[in-house]
N, C-alpha and C positions, 0 to 999 in steps of 0.2 A: 472584671474590668481589662480590655485587650489592649494597647496602643498599639496602633499604626501609624506607617512610615514608610516613605520613596528615599532611596539615598541612591546618588548618582554614582559613590564610588564603590569598586569591584568589593568584592568579598573572598575569602576562599573556600571553594565549593572542591569535592572529593572527584574521581574523574567522573565524568558522562557513559551513563549506560548510550546517550544515544551518537556520542560522538566514535566518528569514523576513521580507519587510516587513511592511508593516502590510497586510491583506486588504482586496480590492478593494472597494469601495462596492457595493451590491446594485444599483440603474444599470445600472452597467459588467457585473455578473457574466448580469444579465438580456440585454443586449445581443449576451452570447456565446451564450447558451443560445438570444436568434432567430436568430440566425447559423446553429448546429449545426442547428435544426429546420427554418426557412426551406430549406438541402437538403438536407432529408431527406422525402418521401412514405410514409416506413414507418408504416403500422397495427400496434400492436403489441397484443400478449394481452392485458394489463390492459384496455387500454379494452374488448373485449368483453368480461369476465369483468365487466367494473362499468359497466352501462349509463349512460351521460349524463354517462359522464367524462371532461373534456377531453384530448385526448391532448398537448396543448399543454405539460399541468403532468407530461410525461413523453419529456423531450427525449430523444432519441437521444446516444449517447460511443459515444466509439471504443475500444475497447481493442487492445493490441499483443501477438498471443500467442506472434508469434514470429521471429525474425531470419535468414534462412539463409543459409549460402555459397553458391556454384554447385554445389558437388558434394554438395548436400545437397537431400534434395526428401522431400517425404508426401505418402501415399494423398492422395487426394479424393473423396468422394461427397457427390454430392446426391442426396435421396431427392423425388420428384413432379415437380411442373413447374418449371424452372428458367429462369434470363436470367442471358447475359453480355452488361454492359451498360459502355459507356463513362460515365466520370462525370461528363459531363452527360448520363446518361439515354438516349441513343439504344442500341440495340439491337445486338449483334455479331453473338449467336446464341444458339437456345436449345432445347428439349427437353424429354424427358420420362426419369428418371433420368440418372445418371450415374458412371462409377467411373474414375478415370482418377490417373497421377503429374501432383503439379504440382510445377514444377521453376525453376530458368535454365537456358536452353540458349544459351550462349555472348551472356549478357549480357541473355535478352530471355526475356519469359514464356512457358512452354510448358505449360498444361494438357490434360493428354491429348494428343488429335491437336490441336487448337486451338493454333497461334501466333498470338495478337493481336499486331497492328504497334505496343504501346503499350507505357506502361511503367507505365502503371497502368488496373484494371478492375478492374470490382465485378460479383460475382456473389452474385446474389440465388432464393429460390426461395417457393413459392407455400403451401409446408405452415409447421408449427410443427416444431421441434427439427427441420432435414433437411440440415443442413449436417454432413458428418461429415470432421476430418482425423487421419489414424490412427484412434486405436480412441474417441475421443471423438467425442459430437455437440454441436452449438452452433444457436441460433437467432441470427436476425441476418441480418445482410450482410454479406458476404466481400471486405477488399475486398484484391485483391492488389496490391503495389508492386515495379516490380524498383530498386531505390534505387540513388545514386551516392554512396558514399561516399569518403571522405578521401583513400584512397591509389587510386582512379578504378577498382576495381572496384564490381561491383554487389553485392545482397543482395537474398534474395527478402523482402520484407516481411509479414507477415500480419495485418489490422487488422479486430478484427470492426465492425460496425455496429448495435448493440444500442439497445433504450427503456433509461433509466432503471433501470426498476424492476428488467427482466430482469437487468440487471449487476447492482444488489444483489443480489439474490436467487442468481448469480454467485462476490459476495462471504460474502453468509454464508454460504454454501456450503464458501467454500475458509475461511475464515478461523477456524470456532468448529466443533465437534464439534455435528452439527444434531439425533442422534437419543438426544443426552445426554438423562434423565428428568425431567420440571421444568422446561426450560430455557425457556420459551416468553417468560418475558421479561424473560432474556438472551438471547436471539436477536434481540428486537424493538429490547431496546437495540442490539442489533450493527449491527440493519438502518438504522436514527437514523443512530447514527457513521457504517457507510458509507457512506450515503445526503451525510450530512454534508460529508464525507471531497475524499467525490468532488468534488462541484460547490465546496469549496473550494481544493483542490486545481487542480483548472481552471485558480481564477483566478488561481494562481502561477505556474505554468509556462510556458514558451514554447511546449510542443506543443502540439499540439490531440487529444493519445489519453493515455489513464494504460498502463500497463506493469499486465500482469500476473500480477506478480509481487508481493512485502509490501516492494519498492523505491514501490510505491505502495498497491497493494492486494492481497491474493492473493486472483482470481477463476479459478473454477472451469467445470468444462462440466458442459453439463444434468443427466450422468452419478451427478452427486455431489449432485442433488440431491432435498431429503424433504418431506417432507407439514409436516412443521412449523418447517423453513425458510420454506415456501411459506404461511402463517400468517402468519410471524411478518414478512414483505414486507407482505402485504396487507394487514393488522392498523396497519400505519404507515403505508401507503402516502402519501406526500407529503410525510410532515415533517423536519424538521430542525431543527436544532438553531442559534441566534444569539444574541449577545452583543455586547452597544450599535450594535445598528442596523447588525450584518453578520456575514455566516458566519461561525463556528463553526470553530476551528482543531480539529477534532476527533478528533486524536489517539488508536491506543489502542494496546494492547500483551497478552502473553498472562498473563503476573504479575506482581504488582508486590509480592510476597516479605512483603507487611505495610503498606508505606503509597510511597502515590505519590508523583511529582519532579513542582517547579516545570520549569516549561518553560524559562523566565530563566533561570537559572543553568547551565543544562547544557547552552544554546545553542538553544536550539529557537526560540526569541522572542529578539529583540531588548532588549523590554525587559517588565518583570512581566504579567504577563495572567490578571487571577484565579482564570477559570476552570478554570486550569491550572496552581493556584498548591500542589497536592500537597494530598491529604487522606488521613488514616488507613484502615487496611483490615483491623482485624484479625481479621476472616473469611480473610483470605488467607495470615494468617503461616505460613511455614514453619518447622515445627523443624530440617528437617535440613538447607536448602537446597541445594547444589552445591560441588562442588572443581574443580579446575582443575590441573594442570601447563604449565608452557612451559621446557620444554627451554633448557639453556642454549644449545645453539649454535642457537636460534630468536633467543634473547636479542641474540648475537654479533651474527646476520647482522640483526639491528634496529639497532645500532651501526655497522656497515659502510651500510645502509640511509639513515642518519641522517645520515653521518660526521660522527660523535662519538667514532673511534678504532677500534680492533679489537675492545672489549670493551665494557659497560657498568658502570657504576661505581654506583648508584643509581637507583633509582625512586623518583619522591615521587607518592602520590595524592593531588587536594585536594578537598576536600568542599564548599566556598565558598558554602555558606547555605543547601544544600538540603533540607527538612525529609525528604524521603526517603531520605539521606545515599546517596546515592551519587556514585560520585565524577564529579564535574565536568569534573577538567582533569587533565593527566598531565605529568610532568615528567621526561624520561629524559638521562641527565647521563653521557657515557661516557671512555670512557680521557682523551681531549683536554682534559677540561672542558667540553667546549659543550655547554651544553643544549635538547633540542628538546622546544617546549611544542606540545599539542594536548587539542583535547575527550578527556570519557571517552567517548565514545560509538566514535571512533575506537581508542583503546586495546579496545573489549570487541572489537571488526574484529581487530583484530592477535592480539587472544588467540585468541580462538575463547571469548571466555568468552561463558553465558547472560545476563550481565546487567552493569553497573559497581553494582552494589549490596556490597560488598566488604566485608565483616567483619573478616577477615584478611589480612595477606599477610606472606611469611616467604622469605628464601634458604634452599635445600637445602643438604647439606652438597656435594650434585656438581653447584650453580651452577645449575642448575633454578629458578623460581618456582615458591611454590605459593601459591595463593589461594581462600581458601572466602568465599560470597554466599549470596544468596538471591535471588529473580526469576526471569523468564527477561523479555527485550525491555527497550526503554529508559526503561522505566516512568512513562511519560507520559498520562494522559488515560485513560480506560476501561479497569481492569481484563481482561481477559477472564474469568481464573478467578475473581474475585469476584464478576461479574457474576453466574457461573452459581450460584456456592457462595449467593446474594443471592438471587439464583431460587428455588432449593430453597429458602429461609428462608421465602417466600412475599411480599416485597417485589414492589410495581407494578415496570415498565419504565420508570414515568416518576421514582419516588424512584431509582432504580437511576442512570437519566442524571442526576439533578441531586445525586448523591452526587460523582459522578466530573466531573461539569463546574460545579461550586456558581455561582450566579448565567447560568448560558445559559437560554433559554428555547426551548419547542416553536415552530416557527412551520411554515404550510403555503410548498410551495413555489410555489405560490399568489403568494403574497405576493410572488413574486420574477417572475412570469410573465404575471400576469395586464392586464400592460397591453402583450401583445404581440397583434397583431393576426391 
């Protein structure tokens, strides 16, 4: 029998893998953007749509689309004039239209009939949305890398290089339902949050690219673009959120369940952070919520995984002062009396729950753990469902932004990159 409990007192937990250090200063990020821009001569389509706009305000970003083992491949199509380049820009091959299979062959790149003796090549086209991977179309330049792994094998890595604003368009298309009625303000909020988060995240991680999944931000191909998504990006082009002279950590999530949470107690920040302090969101309150059952066999597997004995004795959830009433930390106690402490977000991952805004928890007669809660996602920052409801209620995108990120300010990316020659 597993005992369950809710506690208001905090418990000692290890260093959070979600905790982040101080944000980079604007000057440091400007240098990073300058380095990215200097390495690319890509002229983006947003410059042609908006005459006179400086392309330096739309620097390129890298997005990792896939990482394929040698026994996997992908169908590649190039529309119109194309070139295969070395990373330094030297042309290796060129032609008009291309269809072929892209894969690793004995650890080396194989692009149709071409076998470049390099571990990194770049494909570029003259047209817009002219690169096809399987059934999806992309714009930008495609980097192909045969990357050496820790086990000495190689993987085929696909990274797309494209202007920031095109990346934001792909995120808006991937993160929200862009065909919803009266969603213009919400989509503009998403565009600003996505642009801000991308620049902030690039300043936090050692890798020079973003992942196309929700680990960073969900990025979709051009097939998913809609006119409403394009309008949202164009209406907010170059706009980002800042706080206290630094780019905001613009977290967002699907559904807050009635109240967003503070980033600090949930381990997303190392100290209190006013723009992510948690706000009430009554429009988003869900009277039904969700339920989750964790089988007894899974609980026993946790006990063995964490070295707690043959089975679990107790599960405690700790709120630890979060205004959104999410589970900040969890303590598992096993049959041998040993405890295991970790952050609530890890508990969400273990259970497969929609959120850690858990209202009820109890042990069933069959030994399974029953949970009832509300919300979807980590609950930090902007609530996508709440933003949509506020948009339908007539609120402006500025009002929605400042509701979810209190104390933040809108600024232009020009403030970051204007010193770039």
